[in-house]
C-alpha positions in Angstrom: -0.2 0.2 0.2 1.4 3.6 -0.7 1.3 5.6 1.8 0.0 8.9 -0.1 -3.5 10.2 -0.2 -5.7 13.7 -0.6 -8.2 13.9 2.1 -10.5 16.6 2.6 -11.8 15.4 6.3 -11.7 18.0 8.0 -9.7 20.3 5.8 -7.7 19.4 2.5 -4.6 16.8 3.7 -1.9 16.5 1.4 -0.4 13.4 3.1 2.8 11.7 2.1 6.5 11.8 1.5 8.1 14.9 0.3 4.6 17.0 0.1 6.3 19.4 1.5 7.7 20.7 -1.7 4.0 22.0 -2.8 3.8 24.4 0.4 4.1 27.5 -2.3 1.6 26.1 -4.7 -1.0 25.8 -1.3 -0.5 29.2 -0.4 -0.8 30.6 -3.6 -4.2 28.4 -3.5 -5.1 30.2 -0.3 -4.6 33.7 -2.5 -1.5 34.4 -0.3 1.4 36.2 -1.7 3.6 37.0 0.9 3.1 34.8 3.8 5.1 34.8 7.1 6.3 31.6 8.2 5.6 31.4 11.9 7.5 28.4 13.9 9.2 28.2 17.2 12.5 29.2 17.8 14.1 25.3 18.0 12.9 24.8 14.6 13.6 28.0 13.1 17.1 27.6 12.3 16.8 24.2 11.3 17.0 22.7 8.1 13.6 21.4 7.4 12.4 25.0 8.9 15.3 26.7 5.9 13.9 24.4 3.4 10.6 25.6 3.6 11.5 28.6 3.6 13.4 27.8 0.1 10.9 26.9 -1.2 8.0 29.8 -0.7 11.4 32.5 -2.1 11.9 30.4 -5.5 8.1 30.7 -5.9 8.3 34.9 -5.3 6.2 34.3 -1.8 9.4 35.9 0.2 11.6 34.5 3.2 9.6 35.7 5.9 9.9 34.1 9.2 8.3 34.5 12.8 9.8 32.7 15.7 9.8 34.4 19.1 7.5 31.1 20.2 7.8 29.9 23.8 7.1 25.8 23.9 3.4 26.9 25.6 2.6 29.7 23.4 1.4 33.0 25.6 0.0 36.3 24.8 3.3 38.1 24.6 4.2 35.8 21.9 0.9 36.3 20.5 0.7 39.9 20.5 4.7 40.3 19.2 3.3 37.6 16.2 0.6 40.3 15.2 3.2 42.9 15.2 5.4 41.3 12.9 2.6 40.4 10.5 1.2 43.8 10.3 4.5 45.1 10.1 5.7 43.0 7.5 2.3 43.4 4.9 2.3 39.8 4.9 -1.5 38.6 4.2 -1.0 34.6 5.2 0.3 32.2 7.5 1.9 29.2 7.6 1.9 27.6 10.4 4.8 25.8 11.1 6.3 22.6 13.5 4.5 21.2 16.4 1.8 22.4 19.0 3.8 25.5 19.9 4.5 26.9 16.3 0.9 25.5 15.1 -0.9 27.0 17.5 0.6 30.3 17.4 0.1 30.3 14.0 -3.2 29.7 13.8 -3.8 32.3 16.8 -1.8 35.1 14.7 -3.6 34.4 11.7 -6.8 35.3 13.6 -5.8 38.0 16.0 -4.8 40.5 12.9 -8.8 40.5 11.9 -9.4 41.4 16.0 -10.0 44.5 18.0 -11.6 42.6 21.3 -8.8 40.7 23.0 -7.9 37.6 22.5 -9.6 36.2 26.1 -13.1 37.4 24.5 -12.8 34.2 22.2 -12.0 31.9 25.0 -14.0 28.5 23.7 -17.0 29.4 26.4 -20.3 29.2 24.8 -21.2 31.0 22.3 -18.0 33.3 22.6 -16.6 32.7 19.3 -19.4 34.5 17.8 -18.2 38.1 18.8 -15.0 37.7 16.4 -14.9 39.9 13.2 -14.2 37.2 10.3 -13.6 39.8 7.3 -9.8 40.2 8.5 -8.5 37.1 9.2 -6.0 35.7 7.3 -6.2 32.0 5.8 -3.4 29.3 6.8 -1.6 27.0 5.5 -0.1 24.3 8.4 2.7 21.7 8.8 3.1 19.6 11.5 7.2 18.8 12.3 5.9 16.5 14.8 3.2 13.6 15.4 0.9 14.1 18.2 -0.8 17.3 18.7 -2.9 17.4 15.8 -3.2 21.2 16.2 -2.8 21.8 12.3 -6.3 20.0 12.3 -8.1 21.8 15.0 -10.3 25.0 15.6 -8.3 26.4 18.5 -5.4 27.2 19.6 -3.9 26.9 23.2 -2.4 30.1 24.8 -0.9 30.8 28.2 -2.1 34.0 30.0 1.2 35.1 31.1 0.0 37.4 34.4 -2.6 34.6 35.7 -0.4 31.4 34.3 -3.5 29.7 32.9 -3.7 28.2 29.9 -6.9 29.6 27.4 -8.3 27.6 24.7 -9.3 30.2 22.2 -11.8 29.0 19.3 -13.2 29.6 16.4 -14.1 27.8 13.2 -11.7 30.0 11.2 -8.8 28.7 13.1 -9.3 25.6 10.9 -6.0 25.6 8.6 -7.4 25.9 4.5 -5.2 23.2 3.5 -2.6 20.9 5.9 0.6 19.5 4.5 1.5 15.6 6.3 4.9 15.3 5.3 6.1 12.5 7.3 9.6 13.3 6.0 10.2 16.6 8.8 9.4 14.3 11.7 12.1 11.7 10.9 14.5 14.0 13.1 12.9 14.4 16.2 14.7 13.0 19.2 13.1 10.2 21.0 11.7 12.4 23.9 10.1 14.6 21.9 8.7 11.2 19.6 8.0 9.9 23.2 5.9 13.0 24.3 4.3 13.6 21.0 3.2 9.9 20.5 1.9 9.9 23.9 -0.3 13.2 23.8 -1.5 11.9 20.1 -2.7 8.3 22.2 -4.8 10.3 25.4 -6.2 12.6 22.8 -7.7 9.6 21.3 -8.3 7.8 25.4 -10.0 11.0 25.9 -11.9 11.0 23.2 -13.1 7.6 23.1 -13.9 7.3 27.1 -16.2 11.1 26.6 -19.6 10.7 27.8 -20.8 13.3 24.6 -22.5 11.2 21.9 -20.6 11.6 18.6 -19.9 7.9 17.1 -17.4 9.3 14.4 -15.0 10.9 16.7 -15.4 7.7 18.8 -14.6 5.2 16.0 -11.1 8.0 14.5 -10.2 7.9 18.2 -10.2 4.5 18.3 -8.0 3.7 15.1 -6.1 6.3 16.2 -5.2 3.9 19.1 -4.6 1.4 17.2 -1.8 3.2 15.4 -0.4 4.2 17.8 -0.4 1.0 19.6 1.6 -0.4 16.2 3.8 2.5 15.2 4.9 4.2 18.0 7.2 2.0 19.2 8.7 1.2 15.7 9.0 5.2 15.8 10.8 5.5 18.9 13.0 2.9 18.1 14.2 3.8 14.1 13.1 7.2 14.0 13.9 7.0 9.8 11.4 4.2 9.9 9.1 6.5 7.5 5.9 4.1 7.4 5.9 4.4 11.0 6.9 7.8 11.2 3.7 8.3 8.4 1.3 6.4 10.6 2.2 8.4 13.4 1.2 11.8 11.6 -2.2 10.0 10.9 -3.0 8.9 14.6 -1.7 12.8 15.7 -4.5 14.2 12.6 -7.0 11.7 14.2 -6.6 12.4 17.6 -7.2 15.8 17.3 -10.6 15.2 14.9 -11.6 12.8 17.7 -11.5 15.2 20.4 -14.5 17.1 19.6 -16.2 14.8 21.3 -14.1 16.0 24.3 -11.5 15.2 26.5 -11.0 14.8 30.2 -9.0 14.9 33.6 -6.1 13.9 31.7 -5.4 17.5 30.1 -7.0 19.3 32.4 -5.1 18.1 35.0 -2.0 18.5 32.3 -3.1 22.0 31.5 -1.8 24.2 34.9 0.9 22.0 34.9 2.6 23.3 32.0 1.2 26.5 32.6 2.9 26.6 35.7 5.9 24.4 35.1 6.5 24.9 31.8 6.6 20.9 30.7 5.9 19.5 27.5 2.1 18.9 27.3 2.6 15.4 25.9 5.1 14.4 28.4 2.5 15.4 30.7 -0.2 13.9 29.8 1.6 10.4 30.1 2.4 10.8 33.3 -0.8 11.7 34.3 -2.3 9.0 32.4 -2.3 5.7 34.9 -4.4 7.7 37.4 -6.7 9.5 35.8 -7.5 6.2 34.5 -8.2 4.7 37.6 -10.4 7.4 38.7 -12.2 6.9 35.8 -12.8 3.2 35.7 -16.1 2.7 37.7 -17.4 4.7 34.4 -15.2 3.5 31.3 -14.2 0.0 32.5 -16.9 -2.0 29.9 -15.7 0.9 27.4 -11.8 0.2 27.7 -12.5 -3.6 27.6 -13.9 -3.5 24.2 -11.2 -1.2 23.6 -8.4 -3.7 24.7 -10.3 -6.1 22.4 -10.0 -4.1 19.5 -6.4 -3.5 20.6 -5.8 -7.3 21.0 -4.9 -6.4 24.3 -6.1 -9.5 26.7 -7.5 -9.0 30.2 -10.4 -6.0 30.1 -9.2 -2.6 31.6 -6.6 -4.4 34.0 -4.6 -5.7 30.6 -5.2 -2.5 28.9 -4.0 -0.2 32.5 -0.6 -2.6 32.3 -0.4 -2.0 28.2 -0.2 1.5 29.2 2.0 1.1 32.3 4.4 -1.2 29.5 3.9 1.7 26.9 5.0 4.5 29.0 8.2 2.3 30.1 9.5 1.5 27.0 9.0 4.9 26.0 11.6 6.3 28.7 8.3 8.3 30.3 9.0 9.0 34.1 6.4 7.8 36.9 6.0 10.8 38.0 5.6 14.5 37.9 8.7 14.9 40.0 10.9 14.1 37.0 9.5 16.9 35.4 10.4 19.2 38.3 6.7 19.4 39.4 6.8 20.4 43.6 3.8 20.1 45.6 3.6 23.5 46.8 1.4 24.7 44.4 -1.0 22.0 44.3 -3.7 24.2 45.3 -3.5 26.3 42.6 -3.1 24.2 40.0 -6.3 21.8 41.4 -8.6 24.8 41.3 -7.2 25.4 37.9 -8.1 22.1 36.9 -11.9 21.5 37.5 -12.4 25.1 35.2 -9.9 23.8 32.6 -13.1 23.5 29.6 -11.8 19.8 29.3 -12.4 19.0 33.0 -16.9 18.6 31.2 -16.0 16.0 29.3 -14.3 13.7 32.0 -16.4 10.8 32.5 -16.5 11.0 36.5 -16.8 14.5 37.5 -13.5 16.2 38.4 -14.1 18.1 41.9 -11.9 20.1 43.4 -11.1 17.3 45.9 -10.6 15.0 44.0 -8.2 17.1 41.7 -6.4 17.6 44.8 -6.1 14.2 45.1 -5.2 13.2 41.3 -2.1 15.9 41.5 -0.7 13.7 45.3 -0.8 10.8 43.2 1.0 12.5 40.1 3.8 14.1 42.0 
């Protein structure tokens, strides 16, 4: 089977090795004449980024880059990005990188058309309808990791630098016009990033699958996404040049983000405040808190997880699935506790208060109370 395809769910996806060479064509098709490539500081000097800029420059689209993006992008990064976009007279964004570059790039394209502060568009009720759609810039997304799935998402996670809280900013126009999924761009990922981003994809699929909300399409996508992670993440971790494994992990990442339209849960609502306060890697944080959350949710999800285990070829129902998660974490070098990521016990009360109001908490199968969040943080740290 040739792993090359064109998809239109949820947006146009150009999938296959080497397809970064099509970047300029898709920018032009989206109406761009002077795009701004937005990525993070670490990726900016790398060959894959410079090659993408080469493609744009050769097509007469310039060579503009903005890379003042932190691992957990914040409102200061966003303000600087909007300023750079306007100062350069740009007319579109190439969101390039992992979750940070993708989220910040999408947010910049959105905010260049707004006069209200970004927090007015948090994913609360119908707040997204406050936005002016006329000035939103087109987006072409290029993921370079396989975890976040932001390349097919309608939201960005932005940290409030004053309160150190992560906010989900939502609007349908956040969805890129075109996404280029080129697995060759992920070949150079270090093992720790392969593990963290891969576990992020798994967490998205797992929480979407367990969410109590009704969305059978997303539930099916989540189940198959977990199967792809089970089969291909260990391969990608073991051999970063395994292009088949890299390709399938890119698929799993996109599937996870599509699936969590159904909802997320306590894995993410615990992870978000940890990342906002301690600046930990989001996917790795998800991986650490996953087992305690599974135990917490067991009374409600046991049968559903048993069904998933059967589909994944895991014997032993819920217990077998739980043991598999522990084995996978061990194989990928995921630490057992958050303390290994530099997280202390001094902010448990603050993090618990943030967790229960995080927008992902509402999708947890078991109500996440303040006391429950505190207990979970104690277990996790």
